[in-house]
N, C-alpha and C positions, 0 to 999 in steps of 0.2 A: 244454209245461209242464215245469218242473223243480221237484221237491219236495226240500226239505232237512229232515232230522230232526236236532234239536239237544238235547243234555243240558246245555247251558250257554248263556246269553244274554249277549252282549257289549252294550255301550252302544249301538252302531249298530243292532243288531237290535232292541233295545227301542225305540229311537227310531222305527224303521220300523213296528213294531207299533202304537205309540201314534198315529202319523200315520194308519194305516189305521182305527183306532178313531174318530179325529176325522172322517174322511171318511164313515164309516158313520153316526155320530151326526148329521151334517148332514141325513141323509135319514130316519133312524129315530127321531130324538129323542135326548135325553141319556140315557146309560146309565153305569153304573159301569164303570171300566176293568177289564179282566181282571187278576186277581191273578197276577202273574208271578214272585213270589218262590218259589224252589224249595228254600229252606233246610229246610223241614219234610219234604221227600220222603224216603221210607224207604230208597231206593237211588238214589244220584246217577249211576249208570251209565245209567239209563233215559232214553231220549229222550222229553222231555216237550213239546216244541214242534215242530210241523210246519208249514212255510210253502210255499205254492205260488207259483211265480214265472213270469212271462211277460216275456221280454226284460229280465231282471234287476230287474223291478218286482214287489214282493209283491202278490198278488191276494187270497189267502185264507190263513187260518191256523187251526190248532187248538192249544189249550194244555191240558195235563193237570195237575191238582193231585193228587199221589199220596202222601199222608202214611202210608198203610199198604198192605200187599199185598192187602187185601180188595177194593179198588175204586179207580178213577180217575175224578175229576170232570172232565168235558170242557166247555170253553167254546170257541166258534168264531165267526169273523166272515169274511164275504166282501164285497168291495167291491160296492156295489149294481149297477153296470153289468156285473158279471161273474157275477151269480147265475144259477142254472139252467143252468150250463154244465159241471157235473160236477166242479168244484174240490173241494167239500166231500166228495163221495163218494170221490175219489181220495185225499184226505188221510186219510179215515176208514179206508181199507184199510191204509194205512201204520201208523196208530195200532193197529189190531187186531193186526197182525203183531208190533208191539213189545210189546203187553200179553201176548200169548200166549207170547212168548219169555221173559217174566219171570213167567209164571204168575199174572197178575192176572185174576181171574175176571169182574169186572163193570165196566161203564161206567155212569157217572151223567152224563147229559146235563143241563147247566144252562142254563135259559132264563129270560129276563126275563118276568114274568107279562103284560107288555103285548104280547108277541109272540105271533102265532098259530102256535104251534109244534106243537100237538097232531096235525094231519094228518101232518106229517113224522115225528113220533115213532111214529105208527101204522104208517107205511110201513116204518120201521126195525125195528118189532117191539119198541119200548121201552115199558115200562109206567110209568105215573105212580107215584111213590114217596112224595114229600113236598114241602112248600114251606117257604120261609124268608122272613122279613121282614128287610129292611135298615132299621135305625132310627138316628135322629140326635138328639142333644141339643145345642142351641145354648147357648153360654155366657150369652147375654142372657136365656135362659129358666130358668137354673138357680137353684134355691133348695134349700139343704140343710136338710131338715126331719127328718133321722134323729137320734134321741136317742143319746147316748153310752151304750152298753150294754157297754162293756169291750172291744170289738173294736179291734184296732190293725192298721194297714196296715204290712206289712213287705216290703221288697224281698228276694226269695229269692236264694240263691247255689247253686253246684253241690253243696255239701254237703247241700242239702235235697232232692236228686233222688229219693231213695227215698221220703221222706215225701210229696212231691208226686205221685209215681207211684201211691202207695197211695190218695191222695185222688182222683186221676183214675179209677182203677179203680172206686172206690166210687160216684163221681158219674156217670160216663159209661158204665160197664159194659164198658169195653174190657179187653183182656188186659193182664197185667202187662208183657209184652214190648213191646206197642204203646205202652202208657202211658209206660214208661220211655224209649223211643226218642223219643216226641214231646216229653216234658219236657226231655230232654237237648238236642235240637235247638233248642228254644225258649230254653233257658238260654244256649246258645252263640251264637245268632244275633245279628248286629250290629244288626239292625233291630227287635229285640224286647226287652221287659223282662218279667220275671216277678215277680208279687206274691202274697202270701198274707195270709189273715186270721188273726191271732194272737188267741187267747182264753185268757187266763190261762196263757200260756206254751206253748199247744198250737196247732199249725197246723190250722185246721178248714175252710179254704177256699182256693181258688186262682183266679188269673186272669192272663192275659197281655195285653200291649199291643203292638200292631204299629204301626210307624212308617213302613211302606213308602210310604203315600200322604201327602198333605199333612195330613190329619186323623187323629189316633190312633184305632185301632180296638181295642176290647176283644174278646177271644175266650177260649175255654176257661175260662169263668167258672163256678164252682160251689162249693157248700157241702156238707160231709158230711151225709148223710141225717139223722143223729140230731140235727143242729143246725139243720135247716131249719124254716121257719115260726115262727121265734122272733125275727125282726127282725135277725138277724146278717148275712144276705145283703144286705139293704137298706143296713145300716150300712157293710159292706165295700165295696159298690159306690159308695156316696156318698163314702167316703174316697178311693177310687181316682179318682173324677171330680174331687174337690177337688184332688188331686195333679196331674192332667193340666192342669186349667184354670190352676192356679197356675204351671205350667211353661210356659204360653204358648199352649195350645190354645184355639181359638175355638169348636170343636165336637168332639164325641166320637161315634164310631160303634160299632155292634155289629150282630150278626145273631142271629136267634132262630128256632127251628123253630116253624111256625105251630100245631103241635099241643101245644106246651109252654105250656099256659095259665097255669101258675104264674109262669114266667119272663116271659112276655109281659105279664101283669098288673103284675108288679113294675117292669118297665122303663117301662111307660106311667105308672104312679103316680109314678115318679121324674121323668119329664119327657121321655122318649124318644118320638119320633113316627115312624111308618113312612114311609119315603121311596120305597121300591120293594120288589118281591118277586121271588122266584125259584122256579120249579118245577123239580123234579128227576125225571128219567125214567130208569129202570134197564133195562139190557140186558146179557144174558150175552154175553161175548166169545166163548166157546166155541161157543154155539149159532149164531152168525153163520157160523163156519167150517163147521159141519155143514150149513148151508143152501147 
């Protein structure tokens, strides 16, 4: 077994990973492809993808999504005929060493809710943390029923970075440093666009669109607390959907925390339907070394 750790993925490596995913899905059923874009990572020196090879053929991989130093989200796949042979465990050791090197305290294991992952998580000492729904809106099902309440959709620019960071802090409860870093990376990324809700000349909400996959995905969507539950979020989201569909999209995707009842209700009212779900299990990186 040869293991390679990478902090940058070239086209050939991405192709090999996607081919592995296709082989896994033939056995396990259709899943969402692992999100490989690293443009939001807080430190681009960190190795985020680890691949195990046998005779130059990729057998198993782990990919990390690391937007802040607080935690790394881990997704993994092993070819069905090579499972139970220690590839994942070997990769996980490499991951832990890398995260300890950069003082990242927690791992979040990401698993499709259709997979029987709980026994493995128990063996690893990882505790269930939360779940998310992946939701999709088809263009054929879309009807904009939001009234015009003064909200305007605007595409944001780098000059808006501080305002967007303040909104992000207020909506998502993150630190100003983390918020500003995430906003900056989103504004500069070639595969993303940043939008805001303008109400009487004041930016009161924000949202990003990711174009890495075939269908645009909305993320980081939120309205300032003092403007919530007044129809502004619904109007802002509707205007954003109108923009994406007019631009050629046939469906729009997003993800929502299963405990966020308000957001989940809004998305379902607008027409989004759950297509899959993900469970997140948390594990301290440091505790594993102590064991």
